[in-house]
ROFI-324193 format. One record per residue: residue number from 1; residue in one letter; chain; x, y, z of N, C-alpha, C in turn. Coordinates in pm, whole numbers, plus 50000, padded with zeros to 5 digits. Atoms other than C-alpha are relative to their C-alpha. Layout:
% residues N
   resi   resn   chain     nc1     nc2     nc3    cac1    cac2    cac3     cc1     cc2     cc3
    NUM      A       A       X       Y       Z       X       Y       Z       X       Y       Z
...
This chain:
% residues 70
   resi   resn   chain     nc1     nc2     nc3    cac1    cac2    cac3     cc1     cc2     cc3
      1      M       A   50108   49892   50026   50004   50006   49958   50088   50085   50060
      2      A       A   49963   49874   49961   50107   50366   49928   50000   50091   50068
      3      T       A   50014   49936   49902   50156   50640   50155   49964   50161   49898
      4      I       A   50033   49882   50098   50050   50979   50020   50045   50139   50117
      5      T       A   50026   49878   49826   50115   51294   50317   49965   50126   49869
      6      L       A   50011   49932   49980   49976   51554   50327   50013   50110   50101
      7      R       A   49916   49883   49936   50104   51924   50431   49906   50119   50032
      8      V       A   50099   49967   50021   49838   52094   50670   50052   50132   50147
      9      D       A   49956   49992   49814   49860   52363   50958   49905   49964   50112
     10      D       A   50046   50017   49886   49765   52337   51267   49885   49995   50020
     11      R       A   50162   49968   49963   49413   52489   51335   49958   49833   49819
     12      D       A   50046   50139   50094   49361   52235   50963   50000   49854   50017
     13      H       A   49978   50177   49953   49489   51935   51134   49939   49962   50073
     14      Q       A   50064   50035   49893   49292   51975   51442   49825   49987   49922
     15      L       A   50125   50019   50028   48988   52046   51241   49954   49901   49913
     16      I       A   49941   50140   50025   49064   51706   51062   49938   49893   50047
     17      R       A   50041   50101   49914   49086   51505   51280   49898   49962   50119
     18      D       A   50123   50013   49912   48799   51631   51519   49915   49938   49883
     19      Y       A   50099   50062   50076   48585   51569   51197   50006   49826   50020
     20      A       A   49902   50092   49971   48759   51253   51168   49875   49883   50153
     21      K       A   50066   50046   49914   48678   51129   51513   49821   49983   50041
     22      L       A   50141   49973   49983   48286   51298   51517   49998   49881   49907
     23      K       A   50007   50091   50123   48283   51049   51189   49981   49906   50050
     24      K       A   49993   50136   49925   48381   50755   51389   50093   49959   49856
     25      T       A   49943   50093   50086   48657   50665   51131   50131   50068   50020
     26      S       A   49868   49963   49950   49016   50734   51076   50005   50080   49880
     27      V       A   49906   49870   50105   49177   51076   50936   49995   49937   49852
     28      S       A   49995   50066   50222   49270   50831   50628   49906   49949   49897
     29      D       A   50157   49976   50037   48937   50718   50572   49987   50084   49971
     30      L       A   50049   49833   50026   48822   51046   50577   50074   50034   49912
     31      M       A   49888   49866   50086   49097   51249   50337   49980   49888   49874
     32      R       A   50033   50037   50133   49063   50907   50098   49869   49994   49935
     33      N       A   50171   50035   50064   48687   50880   50046   49982   50159   49998
     34      A       A   50042   49903   49981   48660   51269   50050   50070   50029   49814
     35      V       A   49972   49940   50124   48939   51296   49761   49906   49861   49863
     36      I       A   50107   50115   50047   48755   50932   49603   49884   50098   49922
     37      E       A   50131   49921   49973   48443   51117   49619   50023   50137   49854
     38      K       A   50002   49890   50113   48566   51418   49452   50049   49986   49802
     39      I       A   49950   50041   50115   48711   51253   49133   49864   49965   49958
     40      E       A   50181   50081   50056   48348   51084   49062   49941   50117   49979
     41      D       A   50120   49884   50053   48205   51396   49076   50052   50082   49855
     42      D       A   49901   49980   50125   48478   51546   48812   49921   49954   49853
     43      I       A   50052   50071   50081   48422   51245   48619   49806   50018   49935
     44      D       A   50142   50051   50040   48055   51232   48612   49962   50170   49997
     45      L       A   50007   49877   50093   48079   51642   48512   49996   50019   49883
     46      E       A   49930   50007   50110   48263   51580   48291   49949   49939   49879
     47      N       A   50136   50074   50144   48050   51297   48075   49856   50065   50041
     48      F       A   50084   49993   50010   47737   51517   48165   50017   50142   49936
     49      D       A   49964   49938   50107   47877   51797   47984   50005   49920   49850
     50      R       A   49978   50023   50071   47982   51615   47723   49916   49946   49939
     51      V       A   50133   50028   50030   47626   51423   47691   49921   50136   49923
     52      L       A   50068   49840   50001   47478   51766   47698   50058   50086   49887
     53      A       A   49963   50009   50158   47726   51866   47387   49937   49949   49856
     54      A       A   50037   50045   50106   47629   51639   47188   49869   49999   49956
     55      E       A   50174   49998   50075   47215   51657   47175   50032   50145   49961
     56      E       A   50046   49919   50126   47130   51843   46907   49912   50081   50019
     57      K       A   50118   49852   50007   46832   52020   46999   49966   49952   50192
     58      T       A   50071   50069   49877   46667   52046   47364   49855   50091   49970
     59      H       A   50140   49986   49976   46325   52109   47495   49977   50128   50093
     60      S       A   50035   49914   49874   46183   52375   47729   49928   49916   50075
     61      L       A   50085   50087   49880   45973   52241   48033   49893   50010   49978
     62      D       A   50164   49914   50060   45640   52439   47874   49991   49834   49898
     63      D       A   50073   50047   50100   45689   52212   47578   50054   49867   50015
     64      V       A   50024   50162   49919   45746   51875   47804   49886   50001   49988
     65      K       A   50168   49973   50018   45454   51948   47929   49864   50004   49921
     66      K       A   50091   49982   50123   45281   51990   47640   50015   49861   49941
     67      E       A   49963   50147   50074   45436   51665   47529   49933   49892   50017
     68      L       A   50015   50079   49967   45359   51468   47753   49861   50016   50129
     69      G       A   50149   49998   49942   44970   51609   47835   49997   50059   50147
     70      L       A   49976   50049   49927   45076   51724   48172   49896   50249   50071
């Protein structure tokens, strides 16, 4: 298993430790999960942007309501 070092000031260090304790997890798990979630969010956003850009036509909410008879 690899190790990554993160440098933070004393205030942030205490905040991170306290938050991990509050969540009943280790600092390592907290940081790993936060980074992985951020990466997944960025990938989701990139995929959304790509799909949206590929759409040829958009529809207004009113048009969709009319189409569905709402």
